[in-house]
Structure formats: structure tokens, C-alpha cells
KOLTORKOL-178211 format. One record per residue: x, y, z of N, C-alpha, C in turn. Coordinates in Angstrom, 3 decimals, padded with zeros to 6 digits, m for minus. Example, Ala and Ser with C-alpha at 12.3 -4.5 7.8 and 13.67 -1.06 7.14 Angstrom:
<vextis>
@n.xx->013.190 | n.yy->m005.690 | n.zz->007.800 | ca.xx->012.300 | ca.yy->m004.500 | ca.zz->007.800 | c.xx->013.200 | c.yy->m003.300 | c.zz->007.800
@n.xx->012.850 | n.yy->m002.250 | n.zz->007.080 | ca.xx->013.670 | ca.yy->m001.060 | ca.zz->007.140 | c.xx->012.900 | c.yy->000.030 | c.zz->007.870
</vextis>
This chain:
<vextis>
@n.xx->006.666 | n.yy->000.385 | n.zz->m015.691 | ca.xx->005.772 | ca.yy->000.210 | ca.zz->m014.392 | c.xx->004.321 | c.yy->000.892 | c.zz->m014.990
@n.xx->004.258 | n.yy->001.358 | n.zz->m016.052 | ca.xx->003.112 | ca.yy->002.211 | ca.zz->m016.539 | c.xx->002.311 | c.yy->000.766 | c.zz->m017.401
@n.xx->003.208 | n.yy->m000.110 | n.zz->m018.052 | ca.xx->002.730 | ca.yy->m001.080 | ca.zz->m018.939 | c.xx->001.919 | c.yy->m001.982 | c.zz->m017.911
@n.xx->002.719 | n.yy->m002.525 | n.zz->m016.426 | ca.xx->002.237 | ca.yy->m003.005 | ca.zz->m015.618 | c.xx->000.661 | c.yy->m002.519 | c.zz->m014.989
@n.xx->000.699 | n.yy->m000.919 | n.zz->m015.000 | ca.xx->m000.366 | ca.yy->m000.802 | ca.zz->m014.501 | c.xx->m001.595 | c.yy->m000.458 | c.zz->m015.542
@n.xx->m000.964 | n.yy->m000.497 | n.zz->m016.749 | ca.xx->m002.310 | ca.yy->m000.720 | ca.zz->m017.734 | c.xx->m002.730 | c.yy->m002.293 | c.zz->m017.742
@n.xx->m002.036 | n.yy->m003.049 | n.zz->m017.549 | ca.xx->m002.017 | ca.yy->m004.223 | ca.zz->m017.876 | c.xx->m003.245 | c.yy->m004.814 | c.zz->m016.178
@n.xx->m002.723 | n.yy->m004.277 | n.zz->m015.181 | ca.xx->m003.482 | ca.yy->m004.278 | ca.zz->m013.934 | c.xx->m004.995 | c.yy->m003.712 | c.zz->m014.321
@n.xx->m004.923 | n.yy->m002.693 | n.zz->m014.781 | ca.xx->m006.360 | ca.yy->m001.773 | ca.zz->m015.101 | c.xx->m007.102 | c.yy->m002.856 | c.zz->m016.165
@n.xx->m006.624 | n.yy->m003.180 | n.zz->m017.096 | ca.xx->m007.128 | ca.yy->m004.077 | ca.zz->m018.100 | c.xx->m007.812 | c.yy->m005.209 | c.zz->m017.545
@n.xx->m007.150 | n.yy->m006.182 | n.zz->m016.448 | ca.xx->m007.376 | ca.yy->m007.509 | ca.zz->m016.377 | c.xx->m008.783 | c.yy->m006.859 | c.zz->m015.281
@n.xx->m008.300 | n.yy->m005.635 | n.zz->m014.041 | ca.xx->m009.605 | ca.yy->m005.806 | ca.zz->m013.265 | c.xx->m010.944 | c.yy->m005.219 | c.zz->m013.840
@n.xx->m010.810 | n.yy->m004.258 | n.zz->m014.998 | ca.xx->m011.738 | ca.yy->m004.133 | ca.zz->m015.819 | c.xx->m012.470 | c.yy->m005.411 | c.zz->m016.897
@n.xx->m012.157 | n.yy->m006.274 | n.zz->m017.169 | ca.xx->m012.604 | ca.yy->m007.010 | ca.zz->m017.996 | c.xx->m013.121 | c.yy->m008.191 | c.zz->m016.526
@n.xx->m012.766 | n.yy->m008.236 | n.zz->m015.669 | ca.xx->m013.228 | ca.yy->m009.033 | ca.zz->m014.496 | c.xx->m014.566 | c.yy->m008.626 | c.zz->m014.030
@n.xx->m014.231 | n.yy->m007.393 | n.zz->m013.935 | ca.xx->m015.418 | ca.yy->m006.130 | ca.zz->m013.371 | c.xx->m016.812 | c.yy->m006.571 | c.zz->m014.458
@n.xx->m016.489 | n.yy->m006.561 | n.zz->m015.715 | ca.xx->m017.479 | ca.yy->m006.252 | ca.zz->m016.631 | c.xx->m018.060 | c.yy->m007.802 | c.zz->m016.775
@n.xx->m017.269 | n.yy->m008.628 | n.zz->m016.324 | ca.xx->m018.016 | ca.yy->m010.404 | ca.zz->m016.647 | c.xx->m018.387 | c.yy->m010.905 | c.zz->m015.743
@n.xx->m018.267 | n.yy->m010.266 | n.zz->m014.107 | ca.xx->m019.029 | ca.yy->m010.588 | ca.zz->m013.092 | c.xx->m019.766 | c.yy->m009.615 | c.zz->m012.512
@n.xx->m019.677 | n.yy->m008.500 | n.zz->m013.216 | ca.xx->m021.243 | ca.yy->m007.429 | ca.zz->m013.101 | c.xx->m020.651 | c.yy->m007.010 | c.zz->m011.349
@n.xx->m019.279 | n.yy->m006.956 | n.zz->m010.714 | ca.xx->m018.987 | ca.yy->m006.558 | ca.zz->m009.485 | c.xx->m017.821 | c.yy->m005.015 | c.zz->m009.600
@n.xx->m017.855 | n.yy->m004.660 | n.zz->m008.552 | ca.xx->m017.021 | ca.yy->m003.613 | ca.zz->m008.262 | c.xx->m016.710 | c.yy->m002.495 | c.zz->m009.196
@n.xx->m018.144 | n.yy->m001.828 | n.zz->m009.645 | ca.xx->m018.277 | ca.yy->m000.942 | ca.zz->m010.942 | c.xx->m017.831 | c.yy->000.658 | c.zz->m010.074
@n.xx->m018.419 | n.yy->000.313 | n.zz->m008.468 | ca.xx->m017.732 | ca.yy->001.753 | ca.zz->m008.050 | c.xx->m016.214 | c.yy->002.016 | c.zz->m007.474
@n.xx->m015.282 | n.yy->001.029 | n.zz->m008.020 | ca.xx->m013.983 | ca.yy->000.922 | ca.zz->m007.519 | c.xx->m013.262 | c.yy->002.102 | c.zz->m008.440
@n.xx->m012.370 | n.yy->002.560 | n.zz->m007.723 | ca.xx->m011.550 | ca.yy->003.408 | ca.zz->m008.559 | c.xx->m010.585 | c.yy->002.826 | c.zz->m009.644
@n.xx->m009.955 | n.yy->003.943 | n.zz->m009.934 | ca.xx->m008.952 | ca.yy->003.443 | ca.zz->m011.228 | c.xx->m007.546 | c.yy->002.587 | c.zz->m010.505
@n.xx->m007.468 | n.yy->003.249 | n.zz->m009.233 | ca.xx->m006.398 | ca.yy->002.805 | ca.zz->m008.632 | c.xx->m006.646 | c.yy->001.396 | c.zz->m007.714
@n.xx->m007.787 | n.yy->001.311 | n.zz->m007.249 | ca.xx->m008.330 | ca.yy->000.240 | ca.zz->m006.790 | c.xx->m008.456 | c.yy->m001.125 | c.zz->m007.715
@n.xx->m008.875 | n.yy->m000.318 | n.zz->m008.935 | ca.xx->m009.008 | ca.yy->m001.603 | ca.zz->m010.468 | c.xx->m007.527 | c.yy->m002.316 | c.zz->m010.628
@n.xx->m006.443 | n.yy->m000.811 | n.zz->m010.794 | ca.xx->m005.250 | ca.yy->m001.364 | ca.zz->m010.930 | c.xx->m004.627 | c.yy->m002.537 | c.zz->m009.575
@n.xx->m004.977 | n.yy->m002.250 | n.zz->m008.202 | ca.xx->m004.628 | ca.yy->m003.389 | ca.zz->m007.530 | c.xx->m005.115 | c.yy->m004.181 | c.zz->m007.381
@n.xx->m006.301 | n.yy->m004.448 | n.zz->m007.742 | ca.xx->m007.270 | ca.yy->m005.830 | ca.zz->m008.116 | c.xx->m006.490 | c.yy->m006.722 | c.zz->m009.237
@n.xx->m006.131 | n.yy->m006.077 | n.zz->m009.962 | ca.xx->m005.608 | ca.yy->m006.504 | ca.zz->m011.420 | c.xx->m004.179 | c.yy->m007.253 | c.zz->m011.046
@n.xx->m003.586 | n.yy->m006.311 | n.zz->m010.432 | ca.xx->m002.286 | ca.yy->m007.140 | ca.zz->m009.642 | c.xx->m002.585 | c.yy->m008.276 | c.zz->m009.009
@n.xx->m003.192 | n.yy->m008.016 | n.zz->m008.262 | ca.xx->m003.630 | ca.yy->m009.117 | ca.zz->m006.807 | c.xx->m004.233 | c.yy->m010.200 | c.zz->m007.749
@n.xx->m005.275 | n.yy->m010.123 | n.zz->m008.732 | ca.xx->m005.847 | ca.yy->m011.368 | ca.zz->m009.469 | c.xx->m004.923 | c.yy->m011.898 | c.zz->m010.242
@n.xx->m003.743 | n.yy->m011.300 | n.zz->m010.884 | ca.xx->m002.848 | ca.yy->m011.705 | ca.zz->m011.817 | c.xx->m001.881 | c.yy->m012.566 | c.zz->m010.698
@n.xx->m001.581 | n.yy->m012.271 | n.zz->m009.741 | ca.xx->m000.456 | ca.yy->m012.965 | ca.zz->m009.027 | c.xx->m001.386 | c.yy->m014.392 | c.zz->m008.449
@n.xx->m002.957 | n.yy->m014.128 | n.zz->m007.669 | ca.xx->m003.392 | ca.yy->m015.158 | ca.zz->m007.607 | c.xx->m003.885 | c.yy->m016.203 | c.zz->m008.796
@n.xx->m003.995 | n.yy->m015.651 | n.zz->m009.924 | ca.xx->m004.602 | ca.yy->m016.472 | ca.zz->m010.896 | c.xx->m003.354 | c.yy->m017.190 | c.zz->m011.366
@n.xx->m002.557 | n.yy->m016.673 | n.zz->m011.631 | ca.xx->m001.056 | ca.yy->m017.122 | ca.zz->m011.815 | c.xx->m000.652 | c.yy->m018.506 | c.zz->m011.226
@n.xx->m000.572 | n.yy->m018.103 | n.zz->m010.018 | ca.xx->m000.425 | ca.yy->m019.289 | ca.zz->m009.197 | c.xx->m001.243 | c.yy->m020.491 | c.zz->m008.990
@n.xx->m002.347 | n.yy->m019.940 | n.zz->m009.074 | ca.xx->m003.687 | ca.yy->m021.000 | ca.zz->m009.273 | c.xx->m003.346 | c.yy->m021.391 | c.zz->m010.706
@n.xx->m003.841 | n.yy->m021.056 | n.zz->m011.349 | ca.xx->m004.034 | ca.yy->m021.705 | ca.zz->m013.002 | c.xx->m002.607 | c.yy->m021.654 | c.zz->m013.829
@n.xx->m001.676 | n.yy->m021.071 | n.zz->m013.379 | ca.xx->m000.501 | ca.yy->m021.368 | ca.zz->m014.284 | c.xx->m000.478 | c.yy->m020.289 | c.zz->m015.201
@n.xx->000.791 | n.yy->m020.329 | n.zz->m015.911 | ca.xx->000.769 | ca.yy->m019.405 | ca.zz->m017.177 | c.xx->000.397 | c.yy->m019.888 | c.zz->m018.625
@n.xx->m000.752 | n.yy->m019.888 | n.zz->m018.552 | ca.xx->m001.119 | ca.yy->m020.328 | ca.zz->m020.162 | c.xx->m002.132 | c.yy->m018.948 | c.zz->m021.232
@n.xx->m002.017 | n.yy->m019.121 | n.zz->m022.128 | ca.xx->m002.891 | ca.yy->m018.442 | ca.zz->m022.518 | c.xx->m002.318 | c.yy->m017.234 | c.zz->m023.535
@n.xx->m002.582 | n.yy->m016.047 | n.zz->m023.955 | ca.xx->m001.820 | ca.yy->m015.348 | ca.zz->m024.500 | c.xx->m001.215 | c.yy->m014.106 | c.zz->m023.291
@n.xx->000.034 | n.yy->m013.680 | n.zz->m023.422 | ca.xx->000.775 | ca.yy->m013.236 | ca.zz->m022.369 | c.xx->001.129 | c.yy->m011.509 | c.zz->m022.976
@n.xx->000.684 | n.yy->m010.629 | n.zz->m022.168 | ca.xx->001.183 | ca.yy->m009.116 | ca.zz->m022.384 | c.xx->001.852 | c.yy->m008.690 | c.zz->m021.378
@n.xx->003.474 | n.yy->m008.052 | n.zz->m021.458 | ca.xx->004.212 | ca.yy->m007.850 | ca.zz->m020.167 | c.xx->004.480 | c.yy->m008.703 | c.zz->m019.504
@n.xx->004.740 | n.yy->m010.003 | n.zz->m020.120 | ca.xx->005.204 | ca.yy->m011.098 | ca.zz->m019.171 | c.xx->004.116 | c.yy->m011.582 | c.zz->m018.326
@n.xx->002.544 | n.yy->m011.269 | n.zz->m018.317 | ca.xx->001.342 | ca.yy->m011.458 | ca.zz->m017.640 | c.xx->000.644 | c.yy->m012.466 | c.zz->m018.595
@n.xx->000.214 | n.yy->m013.463 | n.zz->m017.869 | ca.xx->m001.022 | ca.yy->m014.522 | ca.zz->m018.713 | c.xx->m002.336 | c.yy->m014.071 | c.zz->m018.200
@n.xx->m002.554 | n.yy->m013.636 | n.zz->m019.399 | ca.xx->m004.247 | ca.yy->m012.915 | ca.zz->m019.147 | c.xx->m004.890 | c.yy->m013.662 | c.zz->m018.474
@n.xx->m005.234 | n.yy->m014.725 | n.zz->m019.481 | ca.xx->m006.456 | ca.yy->m015.664 | ca.zz->m019.034 | c.xx->m006.596 | c.yy->m015.815 | c.zz->m017.655
@n.xx->m005.659 | n.yy->m016.160 | n.zz->m017.016 | ca.xx->m005.155 | ca.yy->m016.885 | ca.zz->m015.665 | c.xx->m005.609 | c.yy->m015.314 | c.zz->m014.498
@n.xx->m004.969 | n.yy->m014.558 | n.zz->m015.121 | ca.xx->m004.889 | ca.yy->m013.496 | ca.zz->m014.610 | c.xx->m006.656 | c.yy->m012.829 | c.zz->m014.189
@n.xx->m007.183 | n.yy->m013.149 | n.zz->m015.182 | ca.xx->m008.525 | ca.yy->m012.254 | ca.zz->m015.345 | c.xx->m009.493 | c.yy->m013.106 | c.zz->m014.327
@n.xx->m009.187 | n.yy->m014.947 | n.zz->m014.611 | ca.xx->m009.681 | ca.yy->m015.504 | ca.zz->m013.644 | c.xx->m009.666 | c.yy->m015.395 | c.zz->m011.875
@n.xx->m008.492 | n.yy->m014.830 | n.zz->m011.757 | ca.xx->m007.876 | ca.yy->m014.548 | ca.zz->m010.723 | c.xx->m008.405 | c.yy->m013.463 | c.zz->m010.337
@n.xx->m008.877 | n.yy->m012.510 | n.zz->m010.547 | ca.xx->m009.539 | ca.yy->m011.040 | ca.zz->m010.428 | c.xx->m010.974 | c.yy->m011.271 | c.zz->m010.541
@n.xx->m011.654 | n.yy->m012.138 | n.zz->m011.187 | ca.xx->m012.779 | ca.yy->m012.369 | ca.zz->m011.019 | c.xx->m013.150 | c.yy->m013.413 | c.zz->m009.449
@n.xx->m012.410 | n.yy->m014.308 | n.zz->m009.014 | ca.xx->m012.172 | ca.yy->m014.849 | ca.zz->m008.041 | c.xx->m012.449 | c.yy->m013.675 | c.zz->m006.670
@n.xx->m011.329 | n.yy->m012.976 | n.zz->m006.695 | ca.xx->m011.243 | ca.yy->m012.136 | ca.zz->m005.849 | c.xx->m012.625 | c.yy->m011.035 | c.zz->m005.909
@n.xx->m012.974 | n.yy->m010.883 | n.zz->m006.676 | ca.xx->m014.325 | ca.yy->m009.823 | ca.zz->m006.871 | c.xx->m015.567 | c.yy->m010.883 | c.zz->m006.518
@n.xx->m015.615 | n.yy->m011.984 | n.zz->m007.091 | ca.xx->m016.502 | ca.yy->m012.979 | ca.zz->m005.974 | c.xx->m016.811 | c.yy->m012.774 | c.zz->m004.661
@n.xx->m015.476 | n.yy->m013.027 | n.zz->m004.197 | ca.xx->m015.311 | ca.yy->m013.336 | ca.zz->m002.785 | c.xx->m015.287 | c.yy->m012.137 | c.zz->m002.033
@n.xx->m015.104 | n.yy->m010.986 | n.zz->m001.982 | ca.xx->m015.254 | ca.yy->m009.749 | ca.zz->m001.362 | c.xx->m015.879 | c.yy->m008.631 | c.zz->m001.834
@n.xx->m016.626 | n.yy->m008.606 | n.zz->m003.141 | ca.xx->m017.214 | ca.yy->m007.302 | ca.zz->m003.293 | c.xx->m018.560 | c.yy->m007.991 | c.zz->m003.690
@n.xx->m019.376 | n.yy->m007.110 | n.zz->m003.097 | ca.xx->m021.061 | ca.yy->m007.144 | ca.zz->m003.443 | c.xx->m021.637 | c.yy->m006.817 | c.zz->m004.505
@n.xx->m022.473 | n.yy->m007.297 | n.zz->m004.966 | ca.xx->m023.014 | ca.yy->m007.022 | ca.zz->m006.158 | c.xx->m023.686 | c.yy->m005.314 | c.zz->m005.846
@n.xx->m023.809 | n.yy->m004.432 | n.zz->m006.693 | ca.xx->m024.412 | ca.yy->m002.918 | ca.zz->m006.536 | c.xx->m025.717 | c.yy->m002.950 | c.zz->m007.063
@n.xx->m026.525 | n.yy->m002.149 | n.zz->m006.600 | ca.xx->m028.044 | ca.yy->m002.300 | ca.zz->m007.130 | c.xx->m027.963 | c.yy->m001.036 | c.zz->m007.533
</vextis>
């Protein structure tokens, strides 16, 4: 469970850093974004690239970036 939370946070942190969105999202929000991004990314893009704890990292980051681009505005 803790490994899954850490992977979710890492995915959301990287996606937020790449897209420059979601800066004010809390730790729990980032974990939830990482989980949802992993689910959507692996559903859309498959299971390729490096994996940690059974999660394909690259498709998961792409899924989280997609969610950030659709639902969060850039903060000034």
C-alpha cells in the first residue's frame, strides 16, 4: 500500500513538473492524481517502458499529464 502511494505521488510530481500545473495540489491530491493517471495512461497507452511495483511509469506519467492538462488551470 505504501509503495503504491509513493509511486502515485512520484507519477503526479513528475507530471506536474513537466506540465507546470497542479502546484497547489496537496500530497493526497497528488497521490490520487497519480493513481488515476496510471490507470488512464496504462489503459490508453499500454504497459511499456520501465516498471515499478507493477506500474508502467512512462504511460502513467502521460496519463497524469493528460488529466492535468484537461482539469487544472495554470496558476500565476
